[in-house]
N, CA, C and O atoms as CSV, one atom per row, in Angstrom:
chain,resi,resn,atom,element,x,y,z
A,1,UNK,N,N,121.846,150.668,34.862
A,1,UNK,CA,C,122.932,151.454,35.388
A,1,UNK,C,C,122.626,151.781,36.849
A,1,UNK,O,O,121.543,152.271,37.166
A,2,UNK,N,N,123.566,151.514,37.718
A,2,UNK,CA,C,123.405,151.800,39.132
A,2,UNK,C,C,123.925,153.207,39.409
A,2,UNK,O,O,125.134,153.423,39.497
A,3,UNK,N,N,123.010,154.157,39.546
A,3,UNK,CA,C,123.409,155.548,39.753
A,3,UNK,C,C,124.116,155.749,41.088
A,3,UNK,O,O,124.959,156.636,41.222
A,4,UNK,N,N,123.775,154.930,42.070
A,4,UNK,CA,C,124.404,155.073,43.382
A,4,UNK,C,C,125.888,154.749,43.338
A,4,UNK,O,O,126.655,155.234,44.169
A,5,UNK,N,N,126.298,153.930,42.374
A,5,UNK,CA,C,127.700,153.526,42.274
A,5,UNK,C,C,128.552,154.559,41.539
A,5,UNK,O,O,129.779,154.462,41.541
A,6,UNK,N,N,127.914,155.547,40.911
A,6,UNK,CA,C,128.658,156.551,40.151
A,6,UNK,C,C,129.209,157.637,41.066
A,6,UNK,O,O,128.620,157.956,42.099
A,7,UNK,N,N,130.329,158.191,40.675
A,7,UNK,CA,C,130.883,159.322,41.415
A,7,UNK,C,C,130.075,160.573,41.083
A,7,UNK,O,O,129.312,160.594,40.117
A,8,UNK,N,N,130.250,161.615,41.894
A,8,UNK,CA,C,129.562,162.881,41.649
A,8,UNK,C,C,129.914,163.411,40.261
A,8,UNK,O,O,129.042,163.881,39.531
A,9,UNK,N,N,131.182,163.333,39.906
A,9,UNK,CA,C,131.619,163.813,38.591
A,9,UNK,C,C,130.938,163.031,37.481
A,9,UNK,O,O,130.488,163.614,36.494
A,10,UNK,N,N,130.857,161.708,37.636
A,10,UNK,CA,C,130.189,160.885,36.630
A,10,UNK,C,C,128.698,161.215,36.537
A,10,UNK,O,O,128.132,161.245,35.444
A,11,UNK,N,N,128.065,161.461,37.687
A,11,UNK,CA,C,126.651,161.840,37.680
A,11,UNK,C,C,126.443,163.171,36.970
A,11,UNK,O,O,125.507,163.325,36.185
A,12,UNK,N,N,127.323,164.133,37.249
A,12,UNK,CA,C,127.217,165.433,36.588
A,12,UNK,C,C,127.427,165.296,35.084
A,12,UNK,O,O,126.723,165.923,34.292
A,13,UNK,N,N,128.391,164.478,34.699
A,13,UNK,CA,C,128.624,164.245,33.268
A,13,UNK,C,C,127.409,163.594,32.626
A,13,UNK,O,O,127.012,163.959,31.519
A,14,UNK,N,N,126.817,162.625,33.326
A,14,UNK,CA,C,125.633,161.946,32.813
A,14,UNK,C,C,124.476,162.930,32.650
A,14,UNK,O,O,123.775,162.908,31.639
A,15,UNK,N,N,124.280,163.793,33.650
A,15,UNK,CA,C,123.221,164.795,33.567
A,15,UNK,C,C,123.436,165.717,32.374
A,15,UNK,O,O,122.493,166.038,31.650
A,16,UNK,N,N,124.672,166.135,32.174
A,16,UNK,CA,C,124.962,167.028,31.059
A,16,UNK,C,C,124.746,166.314,29.723
A,16,UNK,O,O,124.238,166.913,28.776
A,17,UNK,N,N,125.126,165.053,29.647
A,17,UNK,CA,C,124.911,164.279,28.420
A,17,UNK,C,C,123.421,164.148,28.104
A,17,UNK,O,O,123.002,164.305,26.958
A,18,UNK,N,N,122.632,163.858,29.133
A,18,UNK,CA,C,121.187,163.709,28.931
A,18,UNK,C,C,120.577,165.039,28.490
A,18,UNK,O,O,119.743,165.077,27.585
A,19,UNK,N,N,120.997,166.127,29.133
A,19,UNK,CA,C,120.486,167.447,28.744
A,19,UNK,C,C,120.838,167.758,27.296
A,19,UNK,O,O,120.013,168.286,26.551
A,20,UNK,N,N,122.043,167.435,26.904
A,20,UNK,CA,C,122.471,167.678,25.520
A,20,UNK,C,C,121.671,166.828,24.540
A,20,UNK,O,O,121.300,167.298,23.464
A,21,UNK,N,N,121.405,165.574,24.912
A,21,UNK,CA,C,120.604,164.696,24.047
A,21,UNK,C,C,119.187,165.236,23.883
A,21,UNK,O,O,118.632,165.212,22.785
A,22,UNK,N,N,118.607,165.720,24.973
A,22,UNK,CA,C,117.255,166.285,24.909
A,22,UNK,C,C,117.240,167.486,23.975
A,22,UNK,O,O,116.352,167.617,23.132
A,23,UNK,N,N,118.223,168.358,24.130
A,23,UNK,CA,C,118.285,169.546,23.288
A,23,UNK,C,C,118.497,169.169,21.825
A,23,UNK,O,O,117.835,169.708,20.939
A,24,UNK,N,N,119.412,168.252,21.576
A,24,UNK,CA,C,119.692,167.839,20.201
A,24,UNK,C,C,118.456,167.223,19.550
A,24,UNK,O,O,118.154,167.506,18.391
A,25,UNK,N,N,117.744,166.382,20.300
A,25,UNK,CA,C,116.539,165.760,19.751
A,25,UNK,C,C,115.471,166.806,19.466
A,25,UNK,O,O,114.785,166.731,18.446
A,26,UNK,N,N,115.324,167.784,20.362
A,26,UNK,CA,C,114.315,168.819,20.122
A,26,UNK,C,C,114.679,169.649,18.895
A,26,UNK,O,O,113.798,170.036,18.128
A,27,UNK,N,N,115.965,169.924,18.704
A,27,UNK,CA,C,116.398,170.650,17.506
A,27,UNK,C,C,116.107,169.833,16.249
A,27,UNK,O,O,115.606,170.368,15.260
A,28,UNK,N,N,116.419,168.547,16.290
A,28,UNK,CA,C,116.167,167.687,15.134
A,28,UNK,C,C,114.677,167.618,14.805
A,28,UNK,O,O,114.284,167.694,13.641
A,29,UNK,N,N,113.851,167.474,15.845
A,29,UNK,CA,C,112.403,167.433,15.633
A,29,UNK,C,C,111.915,168.737,15.009
A,29,UNK,O,O,111.090,168.730,14.096
A,30,UNK,N,N,112.434,169.851,15.512
A,30,UNK,CA,C,112.025,171.155,14.999
A,30,UNK,C,C,112.445,171.316,13.541
A,30,UNK,O,O,111.669,171.803,12.718
A,31,UNK,N,N,113.667,170.910,13.224
A,31,UNK,CA,C,114.147,171.006,11.836
A,31,UNK,C,C,113.289,170.157,10.898
A,31,UNK,O,O,112.972,170.579,9.786
A,32,UNK,N,N,112.918,168.965,11.351
A,32,UNK,CA,C,112.064,168.104,10.528
A,32,UNK,C,C,110.726,168.777,10.249
A,32,UNK,O,O,110.221,168.721,9.128
A,33,UNK,N,N,110.154,169.412,11.266
A,33,UNK,CA,C,108.878,170.104,11.067
A,33,UNK,C,C,109.043,171.288,10.121
A,33,UNK,O,O,108.157,171.567,9.315
A,34,UNK,N,N,110.174,171.984,10.216
A,34,UNK,CA,C,110.420,173.099,9.297
A,34,UNK,C,C,110.447,172.614,7.852
A,34,UNK,O,O,109.859,173.232,6.965
A,35,UNK,N,N,111.134,171.507,7.634
A,35,UNK,CA,C,111.229,170.966,6.280
A,35,UNK,C,C,109.849,170.545,5.783
A,35,UNK,O,O,109.484,170.826,4.642
A,36,UNK,N,N,109.091,169.877,6.633
A,36,UNK,CA,C,107.770,169.397,6.231
A,36,UNK,C,C,106.799,170.552,5.974
A,36,UNK,O,O,106.013,170.511,5.028
A,37,UNK,N,N,106.859,171.562,6.807
A,37,UNK,CA,C,105.888,172.663,6.726
A,37,UNK,C,C,106.365,173.830,5.879
A,37,UNK,O,O,105.617,174.778,5.644
A,38,UNK,N,N,107.581,173.765,5.430
A,38,UNK,CA,C,108.235,174.857,4.707
A,38,UNK,C,C,108.364,176.057,5.630
A,38,UNK,O,O,107.516,176.293,6.490
A,39,UNK,N,N,109.412,176.792,5.443
A,39,UNK,CA,C,109.747,177.876,6.367
A,39,UNK,C,C,108.641,178.928,6.446
A,39,UNK,O,O,108.458,179.536,7.501
A,40,UNK,N,N,107.910,179.155,5.379
A,40,UNK,CA,C,106.848,180.157,5.390
A,40,UNK,C,C,105.707,179.830,6.325
A,40,UNK,O,O,104.932,180.718,6.683
A,41,UNK,N,N,105.583,178.585,6.729
A,41,UNK,CA,C,104.466,178.166,7.567
A,41,UNK,C,C,104.897,177.836,8.997
A,41,UNK,O,O,104.209,177.091,9.695
A,42,UNK,N,N,106.018,178.380,9.429
A,42,UNK,CA,C,106.520,178.080,10.769
A,42,UNK,C,C,105.519,178.563,11.814
A,42,UNK,O,O,105.045,179.698,11.769
A,43,UNK,N,N,105.220,177.697,12.728
A,43,UNK,CA,C,104.325,178.026,13.830
A,43,UNK,C,C,105.116,178.791,14.887
A,43,UNK,O,O,106.112,178.292,15.410
A,44,UNK,N,N,104.668,179.990,15.192
A,44,UNK,CA,C,105.366,180.836,16.163
A,44,UNK,C,C,105.459,180.140,17.515
A,44,UNK,O,O,106.457,180.284,18.221
A,45,UNK,N,N,104.446,179.401,17.871
A,45,UNK,CA,C,104.458,178.694,19.150
A,45,UNK,C,C,105.565,177.641,19.175
A,45,UNK,O,O,106.223,177.463,20.200
A,46,UNK,N,N,105.776,176.946,18.066
A,46,UNK,CA,C,106.848,175.949,18.011
A,46,UNK,C,C,108.215,176.603,18.151
A,46,UNK,O,O,109.101,176.053,18.805
A,47,UNK,N,N,108.393,177.768,17.548
A,47,UNK,CA,C,109.659,178.494,17.680
A,47,UNK,C,C,109.880,178.865,19.142
A,47,UNK,O,O,110.989,178.731,19.658
A,48,UNK,N,N,108.836,179.328,19.804
A,48,UNK,CA,C,108.943,179.704,21.214
A,48,UNK,C,C,109.261,178.488,22.083
A,48,UNK,O,O,110.061,178.586,23.013
A,49,UNK,N,N,108.651,177.360,21.791
A,49,UNK,CA,C,108.918,176.138,22.557
A,49,UNK,C,C,110.358,175.695,22.361
A,49,UNK,O,O,111.033,175.324,23.322
A,50,UNK,N,N,110.831,175.731,21.119
A,50,UNK,CA,C,112.225,175.347,20.852
A,50,UNK,C,C,113.183,176.272,21.594
A,50,UNK,O,O,114.188,175.820,22.141
A,51,UNK,N,N,112.873,177.556,21.612
A,51,UNK,CA,C,113.714,178.515,22.330
A,51,UNK,C,C,113.692,178.230,23.835
A,51,UNK,O,O,114.732,178.266,24.494
A,52,UNK,N,N,112.514,177.949,24.368
A,52,UNK,CA,C,112.396,177.648,25.795
A,52,UNK,C,C,113.170,176.390,26.168
A,52,UNK,O,O,113.798,176.339,27.225
A,53,UNK,N,N,113.129,175.381,25.311
A,53,UNK,CA,C,113.896,174.156,25.567
A,53,UNK,C,C,115.382,174.473,25.579
A,53,UNK,O,O,116.114,174.004,26.450
A,54,UNK,N,N,115.827,175.267,24.614
A,54,UNK,CA,C,117.243,175.624,24.557
A,54,UNK,C,C,117.658,176.392,25.808
A,54,UNK,O,O,118.719,176.124,26.373
A,55,UNK,N,N,116.841,177.337,26.244
A,55,UNK,CA,C,117.159,178.106,27.448
A,55,UNK,C,C,117.196,177.207,28.686
A,55,UNK,O,O,118.062,177.369,29.546
A,56,UNK,N,N,116.261,176.262,28.776
A,56,UNK,CA,C,116.233,175.350,29.922
A,56,UNK,C,C,117.470,174.462,29.949
A,56,UNK,O,O,118.051,174.237,31.010
A,57,UNK,N,N,117.872,173.959,28.794
A,57,UNK,CA,C,119.068,173.117,28.728
A,57,UNK,C,C,120.306,173.939,29.061
A,57,UNK,O,O,121.194,173.466,29.770
A,58,UNK,N,N,120.368,175.168,28.553
A,58,UNK,CA,C,121.503,176.039,28.879
A,58,UNK,C,C,121.573,176.300,30.381
A,58,UNK,O,O,122.652,176.266,30.973
A,59,UNK,N,N,120.415,176.560,30.994
A,59,UNK,CA,C,120.376,176.799,32.436
A,59,UNK,C,C,120.813,175.553,33.209
A,59,UNK,O,O,121.556,175.653,34.185
A,60,UNK,N,N,120.351,174.387,32.772
A,60,UNK,CA,C,120.757,173.140,33.419
A,60,UNK,C,C,122.264,172.934,33.295
A,60,UNK,O,O,122.920,172.546,34.261
A,61,UNK,N,N,122.810,173.192,32.114
A,61,UNK,CA,C,124.254,173.056,31.925
A,61,UNK,C,C,125.021,174.023,32.822
A,61,UNK,O,O,126.069,173.667,33.360
A,62,UNK,N,N,124.510,175.240,32.988
A,62,UNK,CA,C,125.153,176.202,33.887
A,62,UNK,C,C,125.134,175.703,35.328
A,62,UNK,O,O,126.122,175.842,36.048
A,63,UNK,N,N,124.016,175.127,35.747
A,63,UNK,CA,C,123.918,174.594,37.110
A,63,UNK,C,C,124.847,173.396,37.294
A,63,UNK,O,O,125.453,173.237,38.354
A,64,UNK,N,N,124.962,172.563,36.281
A,64,UNK,CA,C,125.871,171.420,36.352
A,64,UNK,C,C,127.309,171.906,36.462
A,64,UNK,O,O,128.089,171.377,37.253
A,65,UNK,N,N,127.661,172.919,35.664
A,65,UNK,CA,C,129.013,173.483,35.740
A,65,UNK,C,C,129.285,174.082,37.117
A,65,UNK,O,O,130.376,173.917,37.661
A,66,UNK,N,N,128.296,174.778,37.683
A,66,UNK,CA,C,128.455,175.356,39.016
A,66,UNK,C,C,128.620,174.258,40.062
A,66,UNK,O,O,129.426,174.392,40.982
A,67,UNK,N,N,127.861,173.175,39.923
A,67,UNK,CA,C,127.985,172.054,40.857
A,67,UNK,C,C,129.365,171.418,40.750
A,67,UNK,O,O,129.954,171.028,41.759
A,68,UNK,N,N,129.876,171.314,39.534
A,68,UNK,CA,C,131.232,170.776,39.343
A,68,UNK,C,C,132.265,171.633,40.065
A,68,UNK,O,O,133.139,171.114,40.760
A,69,UNK,N,N,132.157,172.950,39.895
A,69,UNK,CA,C,133.103,173.865,40.536
A,69,UNK,C,C,133.012,173.750,42.056
A,69,UNK,O,O,134.033,173.703,42.743
A,70,UNK,N,N,131.794,173.705,42.572
A,70,UNK,CA,C,131.605,173.571,44.012
A,70,UNK,C,C,132.198,172.261,44.509
A,70,UNK,O,O,132.825,172.221,45.568
A,71,UNK,N,N,132.002,171.188,43.747
A,71,UNK,CA,C,132.553,169.892,44.132
A,71,UNK,C,C,134.074,169.928,44.132
A,71,UNK,O,O,134.710,169.355,45.017
A,72,UNK,N,N,134.663,170.602,43.139
A,72,UNK,CA,C,136.123,170.721,43.090
A,72,UNK,C,C,136.649,171.473,44.305
A,72,UNK,O,O,137.693,171.122,44.855
A,73,UNK,N,N,135.920,172.514,44.724
A,73,UNK,CA,C,136.365,173.350,45.839
A,73,UNK,C,C,136.129,172.701,47.200
A,73,UNK,O,O,136.975,172.797,48.089
A,74,UNK,N,N,134.992,172.045,47.364
A,74,UNK,CA,C,134.607,171.572,48.693
A,74,UNK,C,C,134.506,170.061,48.822
A,74,UNK,O,O,134.518,169.531,49.933
A,75,UNK,N,N,134.407,169.370,47.712
A,75,UNK,CA,C,134.181,167.928,47.760
A,75,UNK,C,C,132.726,167.587,48.024
A,75,UNK,O,O,132.376,166.418,48.184
A,76,UNK,N,N,131.863,168.625,48.071
A,76,UNK,CA,C,130.430,168.433,48.307
A,76,UNK,C,C,129.649,169.287,47.321
A,76,UNK,O,O,130.155,170.265,46.771
A,77,UNK,N,N,128.413,168.889,47.119
A,77,UNK,CA,C,127.521,169.691,46.264
A,77,UNK,C,C,126.445,170.291,47.142
A,77,UNK,O,O,125.574,171.008,46.649
């Protein structure tokens, strides 16, 4: 994929898609570990890591949304 050929909107959409995929995969991995380890044996550190990943993806999505709005208003990011 030639990223230089994509429009700003397409790049922002791609970034958001990748962020969502990362978050979804981390959730799936975490759920698999919960099933394997049973809920009583949940590692507190893993819960914290999953939460941190979710917060990072949410923050990235917020920045992407802000960049979209700025692009709509000014045509620049």
